[in-house]
N, CA, C and O atoms as CSV, one atom per row, in Angstrom:
chain,resi,resn,atom,element,x,y,z
A,1,MET,N,N,-28.356,-66.791,43.708
A,1,MET,CA,C,-29.211,-65.624,42.732
A,1,MET,C,C,-27.296,-64.234,42.372
A,1,MET,O,O,-26.157,-64.016,42.783
A,2,ALA,N,N,-28.126,-63.883,41.550
A,2,ALA,CA,C,-27.501,-63.009,40.713
A,2,ALA,C,C,-27.204,-62.193,42.144
A,2,ALA,O,O,-27.858,-62.303,43.181
A,3,LYS,N,N,-25.783,-61.160,41.864
A,3,LYS,CA,C,-25.471,-59.644,42.838
A,3,LYS,C,C,-26.066,-59.298,42.237
A,3,LYS,O,O,-26.558,-60.238,41.613
A,4,LYS,N,N,-26.717,-57.746,41.702
A,4,LYS,CA,C,-26.773,-56.745,41.814
A,4,LYS,C,C,-26.073,-55.582,41.586
A,4,LYS,O,O,-26.040,-55.048,42.695
A,5,THR,N,N,-25.463,-54.833,40.762
A,5,THR,CA,C,-24.897,-53.924,40.909
A,5,THR,C,C,-25.074,-53.101,40.632
A,5,THR,O,O,-25.908,-52.933,39.741
A,6,LYS,N,N,-24.070,-51.505,41.504
A,6,LYS,CA,C,-24.673,-50.353,40.798
A,6,LYS,C,C,-22.751,-49.462,40.735
A,6,LYS,O,O,-21.632,-49.573,41.237
A,7,GLY,N,N,-23.342,-48.835,39.983
A,7,GLY,CA,C,-22.051,-47.579,39.883
A,7,GLY,C,C,-21.555,-47.754,38.954
A,7,GLY,O,O,-22.047,-48.615,38.225
A,8,ALA,N,N,-20.507,-47.138,38.567
A,8,ALA,CA,C,-19.998,-47.518,37.645
A,8,ALA,C,C,-19.130,-49.200,36.210
A,8,ALA,O,O,-18.970,-49.339,34.997
A,9,ARG,N,N,-18.776,-50.313,37.972
A,9,ARG,CA,C,-18.552,-51.361,36.981
A,9,ARG,C,C,-19.585,-51.865,36.864
A,9,ARG,O,O,-20.543,-51.951,37.633
A,10,GLY,N,N,-19.270,-52.508,35.062
A,10,GLY,CA,C,-19.763,-53.460,34.630
A,10,GLY,C,C,-18.905,-54.436,33.746
A,10,GLY,O,O,-17.689,-54.620,33.714
A,11,GLN,N,N,-20.479,-55.295,32.672
A,11,GLN,CA,C,-19.679,-56.521,32.166
A,11,GLN,C,C,-19.530,-55.985,30.760
A,11,GLN,O,O,-20.252,-55.035,30.456
A,12,VAL,N,N,-18.838,-56.380,30.022
A,12,VAL,CA,C,-18.430,-56.533,29.313
A,12,VAL,C,C,-18.239,-57.653,27.576
A,12,VAL,O,O,-18.257,-58.851,27.294
A,13,ILE,N,N,-18.163,-57.052,27.236
A,13,ILE,CA,C,-17.537,-58.873,26.093
A,13,ILE,C,C,-16.563,-58.685,25.225
A,13,ILE,O,O,-16.899,-57.875,24.361
A,14,LEU,N,N,-14.985,-59.294,25.035
A,14,LEU,CA,C,-14.489,-59.620,24.705
A,14,LEU,C,C,-14.064,-60.657,23.423
A,14,LEU,O,O,-13.747,-61.834,23.593
A,15,GLU,N,N,-14.107,-60.173,22.497
A,15,GLU,CA,C,-13.915,-61.134,21.068
A,15,GLU,C,C,-12.888,-60.643,19.817
A,15,GLU,O,O,-12.556,-59.549,19.359
A,16,CYS,N,N,-12.561,-62.089,19.511
A,16,CYS,CA,C,-10.966,-62.432,19.246
A,16,CYS,C,C,-11.129,-61.280,18.014
A,16,CYS,O,O,-12.230,-61.258,17.463
A,17,THR,N,N,-10.136,-60.354,17.565
A,17,THR,CA,C,-10.719,-59.685,16.115
A,17,THR,C,C,-9.723,-61.013,15.181
A,17,THR,O,O,-10.192,-61.505,14.155
A,18,GLU,N,N,-9.027,-61.232,15.459
A,18,GLU,CA,C,-7.947,-63.218,14.923
A,18,GLU,C,C,-9.422,-63.374,13.983
A,18,GLU,O,O,-9.699,-63.097,12.816
A,19,HIS,N,N,-9.954,-63.778,14.773
A,19,HIS,CA,C,-10.390,-65.283,14.334
A,19,HIS,C,C,-11.662,-64.692,13.314
A,19,HIS,O,O,-12.058,-65.024,12.197
A,20,LYS,N,N,-12.039,-63.745,14.208
A,20,LYS,CA,C,-13.243,-63.145,12.827
A,20,LYS,C,C,-12.639,-62.480,11.883
A,20,LYS,O,O,-13.365,-61.537,11.569
A,21,ASN,N,N,-11.384,-62.497,11.084
A,21,ASN,CA,C,-11.108,-62.132,10.081
A,21,ASN,C,C,-10.449,-63.282,9.337
A,21,ASN,O,O,-9.743,-62.997,8.369
A,22,SER,N,N,-10.598,-64.466,9.666
A,22,SER,CA,C,-10.426,-65.535,9.263
A,22,SER,C,C,-11.077,-67.049,8.276
A,22,SER,O,O,-11.138,-67.908,7.396
A,23,GLY,N,N,-11.432,-66.281,9.490
A,23,GLY,CA,C,-12.613,-66.529,8.528
A,23,GLY,C,C,-13.732,-68.666,7.956
A,23,GLY,O,O,-14.416,-69.220,7.096
A,24,MET,N,N,-12.674,-68.962,10.074
A,24,MET,CA,C,-12.796,-70.410,10.534
A,24,MET,C,C,-14.356,-69.709,11.085
A,24,MET,O,O,-14.760,-68.547,11.109
A,25,PRO,N,N,-15.192,-71.470,11.640
A,25,PRO,CA,C,-15.753,-71.064,11.837
A,25,PRO,C,C,-15.932,-71.316,13.575
A,25,PRO,O,O,-15.112,-72.036,14.145
A,26,GLY,N,N,-17.184,-70.597,14.432
A,26,GLY,CA,C,-16.422,-70.983,15.649
A,26,GLY,C,C,-16.688,-68.914,16.399
A,26,GLY,O,O,-17.063,-67.911,15.792
A,27,THR,N,N,-16.406,-69.044,17.406
A,27,THR,CA,C,-15.643,-67.497,17.391
A,27,THR,C,C,-14.850,-68.121,18.668
A,27,THR,O,O,-14.624,-69.314,18.869
A,28,SER,N,N,-14.400,-66.751,19.669
A,28,SER,CA,C,-13.371,-67.296,20.893
A,28,SER,C,C,-13.944,-66.110,21.507
A,28,SER,O,O,-13.757,-64.918,21.259
A,29,ARG,N,N,-14.631,-66.653,22.302
A,29,ARG,CA,C,-15.194,-64.491,23.532
A,29,ARG,C,C,-14.704,-65.392,24.953
A,29,ARG,O,O,-14.583,-66.590,25.212
A,30,TYR,N,N,-14.541,-64.366,25.546
A,30,TYR,CA,C,-14.828,-63.880,27.065
A,30,TYR,C,C,-15.787,-62.717,27.883
A,30,TYR,O,O,-16.308,-61.694,27.437
A,31,ILE,N,N,-15.797,-63.070,28.723
A,31,ILE,CA,C,-17.219,-61.893,29.595
A,31,ILE,C,C,-16.456,-61.495,30.478
A,31,ILE,O,O,-16.471,-62.326,31.386
A,32,THR,N,N,-15.522,-60.327,30.796
A,32,THR,CA,C,-14.968,-59.459,32.120
A,32,THR,C,C,-15.930,-57.838,33.090
A,32,THR,O,O,-16.975,-57.596,33.695
A,33,THR,N,N,-15.423,-57.569,32.910
A,33,THR,CA,C,-16.121,-56.122,33.642
A,33,THR,C,C,-15.133,-55.431,33.790
A,33,THR,O,O,-13.980,-55.803,34.008
A,34,LYS,N,N,-15.856,-53.573,33.591
A,34,LYS,CA,C,-14.499,-52.286,33.053
A,34,LYS,C,C,-15.251,-51.924,34.405
A,34,LYS,O,O,-16.298,-52.495,34.712
A,35,ASN,N,N,-14.618,-50.871,35.257
A,35,ASN,CA,C,-15.051,-49.804,35.587
A,35,ASN,C,C,-14.915,-48.443,33.993
A,35,ASN,O,O,-13.965,-48.177,33.257
A,36,LYS,N,N,-16.254,-47.941,34.042
A,36,LYS,CA,C,-16.852,-47.765,33.003
A,36,LYS,C,C,-16.318,-46.091,32.246
A,36,LYS,O,O,-16.163,-45.840,31.051
A,37,LYS,N,N,-16.079,-44.883,33.812
A,37,LYS,CA,C,-16.073,-43.198,34.508
A,37,LYS,C,C,-14.016,-44.100,33.811
A,37,LYS,O,O,-13.778,-43.655,32.688
A,38,ASN,N,N,-12.965,-44.988,34.266
A,38,ASN,CA,C,-11.921,-44.889,34.453
A,38,ASN,C,C,-11.795,-45.276,32.891
A,38,ASN,O,O,-10.912,-44.512,32.504
A,39,THR,N,N,-12.149,-45.950,31.931
A,39,THR,CA,C,-12.324,-47.061,31.433
A,39,THR,C,C,-13.209,-46.141,29.818
A,39,THR,O,O,-13.825,-46.779,28.964
A,40,PRO,N,N,-13.108,-45.296,29.803
A,40,PRO,CA,C,-14.835,-45.225,29.130
A,40,PRO,C,C,-14.245,-45.568,27.301
A,40,PRO,O,O,-15.147,-45.196,26.550
A,41,ASP,N,N,-13.275,-46.031,26.658
A,41,ASP,CA,C,-13.207,-46.726,26.093
A,41,ASP,C,C,-13.423,-48.119,25.528
A,41,ASP,O,O,-13.784,-49.068,26.224
A,42,ARG,N,N,-13.163,-48.190,24.136
A,42,ARG,CA,C,-12.828,-49.729,24.384
A,42,ARG,C,C,-11.877,-50.989,24.772
A,42,ARG,O,O,-10.809,-51.110,24.172
A,43,LEU,N,N,-12.252,-51.928,25.766
A,43,LEU,CA,C,-11.218,-52.290,25.792
A,43,LEU,C,C,-10.304,-53.598,24.673
A,43,LEU,O,O,-10.903,-54.337,23.892
A,44,GLU,N,N,-9.106,-53.593,24.836
A,44,GLU,CA,C,-8.287,-54.747,23.588
A,44,GLU,C,C,-7.394,-55.720,24.487
A,44,GLU,O,O,-6.332,-55.182,24.802
A,45,VAL,N,N,-7.546,-56.933,24.947
A,45,VAL,CA,C,-6.616,-57.299,25.732
A,45,VAL,C,C,-5.804,-58.267,25.651
A,45,VAL,O,O,-5.604,-58.315,26.864
A,46,LYS,N,N,-5.022,-59.263,25.162
A,46,LYS,CA,C,-4.379,-60.223,24.851
A,46,LYS,C,C,-5.085,-60.948,25.669
A,46,LYS,O,O,-5.252,-60.552,26.823
A,47,LYS,N,N,-5.824,-62.569,25.071
A,47,LYS,CA,C,-5.986,-63.797,25.395
A,47,LYS,C,C,-6.026,-64.824,25.205
A,47,LYS,O,O,-5.085,-64.751,24.415
A,48,TYR,N,N,-6.310,-66.021,25.187
A,48,TYR,CA,C,-5.812,-67.176,24.282
A,48,TYR,C,C,-6.794,-67.785,23.707
A,48,TYR,O,O,-7.493,-68.521,24.403
A,49,ASN,N,N,-6.963,-67.692,22.882
A,49,ASN,CA,C,-8.089,-68.460,21.290
A,49,ASN,C,C,-7.970,-69.465,21.278
A,49,ASN,O,O,-7.103,-69.829,20.484
A,50,PRO,N,N,-8.869,-70.895,22.281
A,50,PRO,CA,C,-8.470,-71.874,21.929
A,50,PRO,C,C,-8.434,-72.409,20.009
A,50,PRO,O,O,-7.330,-72.287,19.478
A,51,ILE,N,N,-9.268,-72.797,19.364
A,51,ILE,CA,C,-9.906,-71.992,18.010
A,51,ILE,C,C,-8.230,-72.490,17.827
A,51,ILE,O,O,-7.599,-73.522,18.057
A,52,LEU,N,N,-7.901,-71.043,17.245
A,52,LEU,CA,C,-6.305,-71.145,16.985
A,52,LEU,C,C,-5.726,-70.876,17.792
A,52,LEU,O,O,-5.177,-69.774,17.766
A,53,LYS,N,N,-5.557,-71.743,18.914
A,53,LYS,CA,C,-3.894,-72.041,19.773
A,53,LYS,C,C,-2.975,-71.161,19.871
A,53,LYS,O,O,-1.762,-71.162,19.666
A,54,LYS,N,N,-3.719,-70.415,20.211
A,54,LYS,CA,C,-2.620,-69.119,20.408
A,54,LYS,C,C,-2.633,-67.289,21.151
A,54,LYS,O,O,-3.453,-66.378,21.261
A,55,MET,N,N,-1.981,-67.404,21.314
A,55,MET,CA,C,-2.817,-65.547,22.081
A,55,MET,C,C,-2.960,-64.451,20.595
A,55,MET,O,O,-2.264,-64.199,19.611
A,56,THR,N,N,-4.371,-64.003,21.177
A,56,THR,CA,C,-4.901,-63.121,20.167
A,56,THR,C,C,-5.194,-61.858,20.917
A,56,THR,O,O,-5.024,-61.654,22.119
A,57,THR,N,N,-5.741,-60.907,19.851
A,57,THR,CA,C,-6.434,-59.435,20.587
A,57,THR,C,C,-7.212,-59.992,19.887
A,57,THR,O,O,-7.326,-60.675,18.869
A,58,HIS,N,N,-8.277,-59.053,21.524
A,58,HIS,CA,C,-9.129,-59.193,21.550
A,58,HIS,C,C,-10.155,-58.653,22.345
A,58,HIS,O,O,-10.290,-58.974,23.526
A,59,LYS,N,N,-11.249,-57.455,21.480
A,59,LYS,CA,C,-11.525,-56.390,21.745
A,59,LYS,C,C,-13.206,-57.005,22.022
A,59,LYS,O,O,-13.862,-58.010,21.750
A,60,GLU,N,N,-13.460,-55.157,23.028
A,60,GLU,CA,C,-14.572,-55.288,22.919
A,60,GLU,C,C,-15.194,-54.867,22.706
A,60,GLU,O,O,-15.111,-53.649,22.543
A,61,ILE,N,N,-17.037,-55.990,22.429
A,61,ILE,CA,C,-17.949,-55.535,21.377
A,61,ILE,C,C,-19.185,-54.540,22.350
A,61,ILE,O,O,-19.055,-53.787,23.315
A,62,LYS,N,N,-20.152,-54.901,21.689
A,62,LYS,CA,C,-21.329,-54.305,22.575
A,62,LYS,C,C,-22.148,-54.863,22.158
A,62,LYS,O,O,-23.291,-54.694,22.582
């Protein structure tokens, strides 16, 4: 069974910005956690996009 989290740590979804603008089918998304008290802004991380086959910027979506 999944662990229920209490506190400021929560799951966020990161989506590739370059893939979105390229118009290619599919999408590159990652799921991670972040501390919402320490980082209230949207997260932005460089991750590997397997469809474009390169490192791209992934931003947090709602």
